C-alpha positions as CSV (number, residue, x, y, z in Angstrom):
1,M,0.0,0.0,0.0
2,L,1.2,3.5,-0.8
3,K,2.1,5.7,2.1
4,K,0.7,9.2,1.9
5,G,3.4,11.8,2.1
6,T,5.7,10.1,-0.4
7,R,6.4,11.3,-3.9
8,L,5.4,7.9,-5.2
9,Y,2.0,8.4,-3.7
10,S,1.5,11.7,-5.4
11,I,2.8,10.4,-8.7
12,L,0.7,7.3,-8.9
13,T,-2.5,8.9,-7.6
14,G,-2.2,12.2,-9.4
15,T,-2.8,14.2,-6.2
16,C,-1.4,17.6,-5.3
17,P,2.3,17.2,-4.7
18,K,2.3,19.6,-1.8
19,C,-0.7,18.5,0.3
20,Q,-1.8,15.3,-1.4
21,Q,-5.4,16.1,-0.5
22,E,-7.0,16.3,-4.0
23,S,-6.5,15.3,-7.6
24,M,-4.7,17.7,-9.9
25,Y,-6.9,16.7,-12.7
26,S,-10.5,17.9,-13.4
27,Y,-11.5,14.4,-14.4
28,K,-10.4,11.3,-12.7
29,N,-10.7,9.1,-15.8
30,P,-7.8,9.8,-18.2
31,Y,-9.5,8.2,-21.2
32,P,-11.8,10.8,-22.7
33,P,-9.3,12.3,-25.2
34,S,-10.5,15.9,-24.8
35,K,-10.2,15.7,-21.0
36,T,-7.0,13.7,-20.5
37,L,-4.9,16.7,-19.6
38,K,-7.5,19.0,-18.1
39,M,-6.0,20.2,-14.9
40,N,-7.3,22.3,-12.1
41,E,-5.6,25.7,-12.0
42,K,-4.6,25.3,-8.3
43,C,-5.3,23.1,-5.3
44,S,-8.4,24.1,-3.4
45,H,-6.9,22.7,-0.2
46,C,-3.4,24.3,-0.1
47,G,-3.6,26.8,-2.9
48,T,-0.6,25.4,-4.9
49,R,-0.6,26.5,-8.5
50,Y,0.1,23.5,-10.8
51,K,1.2,25.5,-13.8
52,I,4.3,27.1,-12.1
53,E,5.2,29.1,-15.2
54,P,4.0,29.3,-18.8
55,S,4.7,26.1,-20.7
56,F,5.8,24.4,-17.5
57,F,4.6,20.9,-18.5
58,Y,6.7,20.9,-21.8
59,G,9.4,19.3,-19.7
60,A,7.1,16.4,-19.1
61,M,7.8,15.4,-22.7
62,Y,11.2,14.2,-21.7
63,V,9.8,12.2,-18.8
64,S,7.2,10.8,-21.2
65,Y,9.9,9.4,-23.4
66,G,11.3,7.4,-20.5
67,V,7.9,6.2,-19.3
68,G,6.8,5.2,-22.8
69,T,10.0,3.3,-23.2
70,A,9.4,1.4,-19.9
71,F,5.9,0.5,-21.1
72,A,7.3,-0.6,-24.5
73,V,9.9,-2.8,-22.9
74,A,7.3,-4.3,-20.6
75,A,5.1,-5.1,-23.6
76,F,8.0,-6.7,-25.4
77,V,9.0,-8.8,-22.4
78,I,5.5,-10.0,-21.8
79,S,4.7,-10.8,-25.5
80,F,8.0,-12.1,-26.8
81,L,9.6,-13.7,-23.7
82,F,6.7,-14.9,-21.6
83,I,4.1,-15.6,-24.2
84,G,6.5,-16.6,-26.9
85,T,5.2,-14.7,-29.9
86,G,7.4,-13.7,-32.9
87,L,9.1,-10.4,-33.3
88,K,6.4,-9.1,-35.6
89,T,3.7,-9.8,-33.1
90,A,5.8,-8.3,-30.3
91,F,6.1,-5.1,-32.4
92,F,2.3,-4.9,-32.7
93,A,2.0,-5.6,-29.0
94,I,4.3,-2.7,-28.3
95,M,2.4,-0.3,-30.6
96,G,-0.9,-1.4,-29.2
97,T,0.3,-0.9,-25.6
98,L,1.6,2.6,-26.4
99,I,-1.6,3.6,-28.1
100,V,-3.9,2.2,-25.4
101,F,-1.9,3.6,-22.5
102,M,-1.1,7.0,-24.0
103,P,-3.4,8.9,-21.7
104,V,-2.0,7.1,-18.7
105,I,1.6,7.8,-19.8
106,M,0.9,11.5,-20.4
107,R,-0.6,11.9,-16.9
108,L,2.1,9.9,-15.2
109,S,4.7,12.0,-16.9
110,R,3.1,15.2,-15.7
111,N,2.9,13.8,-12.2
112,I,6.6,12.9,-12.2
113,W,7.6,16.3,-13.7
114,I,5.7,18.4,-11.1
115,N,7.0,16.2,-8.3
116,F,10.6,17.2,-9.3
117,F,9.8,20.8,-8.3
118,I,7.2,20.7,-5.5
119,K,7.9,18.9,-2.2
120,Y,5.3,17.4,0.1
121,D,4.4,19.6,3.1
122,P,2.2,17.9,5.8
123,D,1.3,21.4,7.1
124,A,0.2,22.8,3.7
125,G,-3.3,24.2,3.7
126,K,-3.7,24.2,7.5
127,N,-5.2,27.4,8.8
128,T,-2.4,28.7,11.1
129,K,-2.7,32.0,12.7
130,D,0.3,34.3,12.2
131,P,1.5,35.4,15.7
132,K,2.6,38.8,14.4
133,I,-1.0,39.6,13.3
134,S,-3.4,40.1,16.1
């Protein structure tokens, strides 16, 4: 089971990297193509803005390459080595896997990218009274 407060929890669940209280995405399901990357502007719990700067998530393309490669290698190992299909069938298994899991790969890449820059804070969003203001 994933432990709340870890980067892995935020990456795999798609929650706010700072408070991990709510999803970064407007829609939980990544498969409607027009809604795959629809994100909330900021976290309603802690106020963290997800788009740190314009074009922030362009960097997620580099992460996407690595994540896509991992999915492709997994598809190859499963189809060619475990099931014993030929290379041609393994190629089609890789292509099918990348097409079917493209929305998941895109979201996972964004989750990884934003977690490079924002750290978990267990006190984020708590209503603390500033002692200097009375």
